[in-house]
MILOZA-572226 format. One record per residue (C-alpha): chain; y, x, z; residue number from 1. Coordinates in Angstrom, 1 decimal. Each point is the difference from the previous one (the first is absolute). Example, Ala and Ser with C-alpha at 12.3 -4.5 7.8 and 13.67 -1.06 7.14 Angstrom:
SITE  cadena      yy      xx      zz  num
SITE       A    -4.5    12.3     7.8    1
SITE       A     3.4     1.4    -0.7    2
***
This chain:
SITE  cadena      yy      xx      zz  num
SITE       A    83.2   115.3   117.5    1
SITE       A    -3.1     1.9     0.8    2
SITE       A     0.1     3.0     2.5    3
SITE       A    -0.7     3.5    -1.0    4
SITE       A    -3.3     0.0     1.9    5
SITE       A    -1.0    -3.4    -1.5    6
SITE       A     0.5     1.5    -3.4    7
SITE       A    -2.0     2.9     0.6    8
SITE       A    -2.7    -2.3     1.7    9
SITE       A     0.0    -2.2    -3.5   10
SITE       A     0.4     2.6    -2.7   11
SITE       A    -1.0     3.1     1.6   12
SITE       A     1.2     3.2     1.4   13
SITE       A     2.7     2.4    -1.6   14
SITE       A    -0.9     3.7    -0.6   15
SITE       A     2.7     2.5     1.9   16
SITE       A     2.2     1.1    -2.5   17
SITE       A     3.3     2.2     0.0   18
SITE       A     2.8     0.5    -2.5   19
SITE       A    -1.7     3.1    -1.1   20
SITE       A    -3.0    -1.7    -1.0   21
SITE       A     2.0    -2.1    -2.0   22
SITE       A     1.8     2.9    -1.6   23
SITE       A    -3.6     1.2    -1.1   24
SITE       A    -0.9    -3.6    -1.0   25
SITE       A     3.1    -0.5    -2.2   26
SITE       A     0.0     3.8    -1.6   27
SITE       A     0.6    -0.6    -3.6   28
SITE       A     1.3    -3.2     0.2   29
SITE       A     2.8    -0.9    -2.4   30
SITE       A     1.5    -3.0     1.9   31
SITE       A     2.4     0.0     3.4   32
SITE       A    -1.6    -0.3     3.0   33
SITE       A     0.9     0.6     3.8   34
SITE       A    -1.1    -0.7     3.3   35
SITE       A     1.0    -3.2     2.1   36
SITE       A    -0.9    -1.5     3.4   37
SITE       A    -0.7     1.8     3.2   38
SITE       A    -0.5     3.3    -2.0   39
SITE       A     3.8    -0.1    -1.1   40
SITE       A     1.2    -0.8     3.5   41
SITE       A    -2.0     2.8     1.5   42
SITE       A     1.4     2.4    -2.4   43
SITE       A     3.4    -1.0     0.5   44
SITE       A    -0.2     0.1     3.8   45
SITE       A    -2.5     2.9     0.4   46
SITE       A    -1.7    -1.9     2.8   47
SITE       A    -3.7    -0.8    -0.4   48
SITE       A    -1.2    -3.6     0.0   49
SITE       A    -3.4    -1.8    -0.7   50
SITE       A    -0.9    -1.0    -3.6   51
SITE       A    -2.2    -2.7    -1.3   52
SITE       A     0.0     1.3    -3.6   53
SITE       A     2.3     1.9    -2.4   54
SITE       A     2.6    -1.9    -2.0   55
SITE       A     0.9     1.1    -3.2   56
SITE       A     2.4    -1.6    -2.2   57
SITE       A     0.6    -0.4    -3.8   58
SITE       A     2.3    -2.2    -2.5   59
SITE       A    -1.8    -3.2    -0.8   60
SITE       A     0.6     1.0    -3.5   61
SITE       A    -2.3     2.9     0.4   62
SITE       A    -3.1    -1.6     0.8   63
SITE       A    -1.8     0.6    -3.2   64
SITE       A     0.9     4.0     0.3   65
SITE       A    -1.7     0.1     3.4   66
SITE       A    -3.0    -2.0    -1.0   67
SITE       A    -0.6     2.4    -2.6   68
SITE       A     0.5     2.9     2.3   69
SITE       A    -2.2    -1.1     2.4   70
SITE       A    -2.8    -1.4    -2.5   71
SITE       A    -2.5     2.4     0.8   72
SITE       A     0.3     0.5     3.5   73
SITE       A     1.0    -3.1     1.7   74
SITE       A    -0.5    -3.7    -0.3   75
SITE       A     3.4    -2.2     0.2   76
SITE       A     0.0    -3.3     1.8   77
SITE       A     3.1    -2.3    -0.2   78
SITE       A     1.3    -1.5     3.0   79
SITE       A     1.8    -3.2    -1.0   80
SITE       A     1.1    -2.9     2.0   81
SITE       A    -2.8     0.6     2.6   82
SITE       A    -2.8     0.5    -2.2   83
SITE       A    -1.6     3.4    -1.1   84
SITE       A    -2.0     0.4    -3.3   85
SITE       A    -1.2     2.8    -2.0   86
SITE       A     1.9     1.2    -3.1   87
SITE       A    -2.9     0.6    -2.2   88
SITE       A     1.3    -1.0    -3.3   89
SITE       A     1.9     2.1    -2.4   90
SITE       A     2.5     2.7     1.8   91
SITE       A     2.6    -0.9    -2.5   92
SITE       A     0.4    -3.7     1.3   93
SITE       A     2.7    -0.3     2.7   94
SITE       A    -0.6    -1.8     3.2   95
SITE       A     1.6    -3.4     0.9   96
SITE       A     4.0     0.1     1.0   97
SITE       A    -0.9    -1.5     3.2   98
SITE       A    -2.4     3.0     1.0   99
SITE       A     1.5     2.2     2.8  100
SITE       A    -2.3     2.8     0.5  101
SITE       A    -3.3     2.0    -1.8  102
SITE       A    -2.5     1.0     2.6  103
SITE       A    -2.1     2.7    -1.2  104
SITE       A    -3.4     1.5     1.1  105
SITE       A    -3.1     1.6    -1.8  106
SITE       A    -2.7    -2.8     0.3  107
SITE       A    -0.5    -2.8     2.1  108
SITE       A    -2.3     2.1     2.2  109
SITE       A     3.3     2.1     0.9  110
SITE       A     3.0    -0.3     1.9  111
SITE       A     3.1    -1.0    -1.4  112
SITE       A     2.0     3.2    -1.0  113
SITE       A     3.8    -1.0    -0.6  114
SITE       A     2.2    -2.9    -0.1  115
SITE       A     2.2    -0.1    -2.9  116
SITE       A     3.3    -2.0     0.3  117
SITE       A     1.3    -1.3    -3.2  118
SITE       A     4.0    -0.4     0.2  119
SITE       A     2.3    -1.5    -2.3  120
SITE       A     2.4     2.5    -1.8  121
SITE       A     0.9    -1.4    -3.3  122
SITE       A     2.6     2.6    -1.8  123
SITE       A    -0.3     2.4     3.3  124
SITE       A     1.3    -2.7     2.2  125
SITE       A    -2.1    -1.1     2.9  126
SITE       A     0.2    -3.5     1.3  127
SITE       A    -1.1    -1.0     3.3  128
SITE       A    -3.2    -2.2    -0.6  129
SITE       A     1.4    -2.7     2.7  130
SITE       A     3.7    -0.4    -1.0  131
SITE       A     0.9     0.9    -3.4  132
SITE       A     3.5     0.4     1.1  133
SITE       A    -1.1     3.4     2.0  134
SITE       A    -0.3     2.8    -2.7  135
SITE       A     0.9     3.8    -0.5  136
SITE       A    -0.7     2.5    -2.9  137
SITE       A    -3.8     1.5     0.2  138
SITE       A     1.9     3.4     0.7  139
SITE       A     1.5    -1.2     3.2  140
SITE       A    -3.1    -1.5     1.5  141
SITE       A    -1.8     3.5    -0.1  142
SITE       A     0.4     3.2     1.7  143
SITE       A    -2.0     3.4    -0.1  144
SITE       A    -1.6     2.0     2.0  145
SITE       A    -2.4     2.9    -0.8  146
SITE       A    -0.1    -1.0    -3.5  147
SITE       A    -1.2    -3.7     0.9  148
SITE       A     2.1    -3.1    -0.6  149
SITE       A     0.2    -2.2     3.1  150
SITE       A     1.7    -3.6     0.3  151
SITE       A     3.0     0.3     1.7  152
SITE       A    -0.1    -1.0     4.0  153
SITE       A     2.6    -2.9    -0.3  154
SITE       A    -1.6    -1.4    -3.2  155
SITE       A    -3.8     0.3     1.8  156
SITE       A     1.8    -1.9     3.3  157
SITE       A     1.1    -2.8    -2.0  158
SITE       A    -3.5    -0.2    -1.6  159
SITE       A    -1.4    -0.1     3.8  160
SITE       A     2.8    -2.3     1.7  161
SITE       A    -1.5    -3.7    -1.0  162
SITE       A    -3.4     1.1     2.1  163
SITE       A     1.7     1.6     2.7  164
SITE       A    -3.7     1.2     1.5  165
SITE       A     0.2     2.2     2.8  166
SITE       A    -0.3     3.1    -2.2  167
SITE       A     2.8    -1.3    -2.2  168
SITE       A     2.3    -0.1     2.8  169
SITE       A    -1.3     3.5     1.3  170
SITE       A     0.9     1.5    -3.7  171
SITE       A     3.4    -1.6     0.2  172
SITE       A     0.6     1.6     3.6  173
SITE       A    -1.1     3.3    -1.1  174
SITE       A     2.1    -0.1    -3.5  175
SITE       A     3.1    -1.5     1.8  176
SITE       A     1.6     3.0     1.4  177
SITE       A    -0.8     2.2    -3.3  178
SITE       A     1.6    -2.5    -2.5  179
SITE       A     3.6     0.8    -0.9  180
SITE       A     2.9    -2.4    -0.2  181
SITE       A    -0.2    -1.0    -3.6  182
SITE       A    -3.9    -0.6     0.4  183
SITE       A     0.3    -2.2     2.9  184
SITE       A     2.9    -2.1    -1.8  185
SITE       A    -2.2    -0.2    -2.8  186
SITE       A    -3.1    -1.1     2.0  187
SITE       A     2.4    -2.4     2.3  188
SITE       A     1.5    -1.5    -3.3  189
SITE       A    -3.5    -0.7    -1.4  190
SITE       A    -1.2    -1.9     3.2  191
SITE       A     3.1    -2.0    -0.1  192
SITE       A    -0.8    -1.2    -3.5  193
SITE       A    -3.8    -0.4    -0.1  194
SITE       A    -0.9    -0.5     3.7  195
SITE       A     3.2    -1.5     2.1  196
SITE       A     0.0     0.6     3.5  197
SITE       A    -2.9     2.7     0.0  198
SITE       A     0.2     1.8     3.5  199
SITE       A     0.6     3.2    -1.6  200
SITE       A     3.2    -1.0    -1.6  201
SITE       A     1.7     0.5     3.7  202
SITE       A    -1.6     3.4     0.5  203
SITE       A     1.4     1.4    -3.3  204
***
């Protein structure tokens, strides 16, 4: 798997964006969206951390809504199994079921703006993409601060667990003292199912 630095070298830099920028971008958007990634961790802990990009997430079923919303301002690219290609056809066409992210930017001469993570939430039930046995209602994977929805920390940590980069470990350590008992139990159970013998299990 490519490092963050290698991704920037190959594909170009990301513009610094914040959750407030996402609020402006999604003004008038009819679908559901939320902040994931490092910004979701920072919102939960209150501790500043560095950010390579801003991860916004939507249900996979709402890709057409997003493309319609961004049609006049940002180009949308599909990140699909190691490939990256522009979506230049009809905005009403869905993306491949294997597409995991949408990258957006104003043009090929501009930095990337937003990394949109596609989540599988059929019938308002989220399913962990690496193990379908782990799931939760969409309502229960989100929390709200200052009018912005964020991915809950225990769910974000589950997504970070497989790579276990230094920044993922740092995020785990900053969240751990703040997780309540039920959140710890949920994360420990999810790790036991999807990633047995993960080192975080011992600390939870």
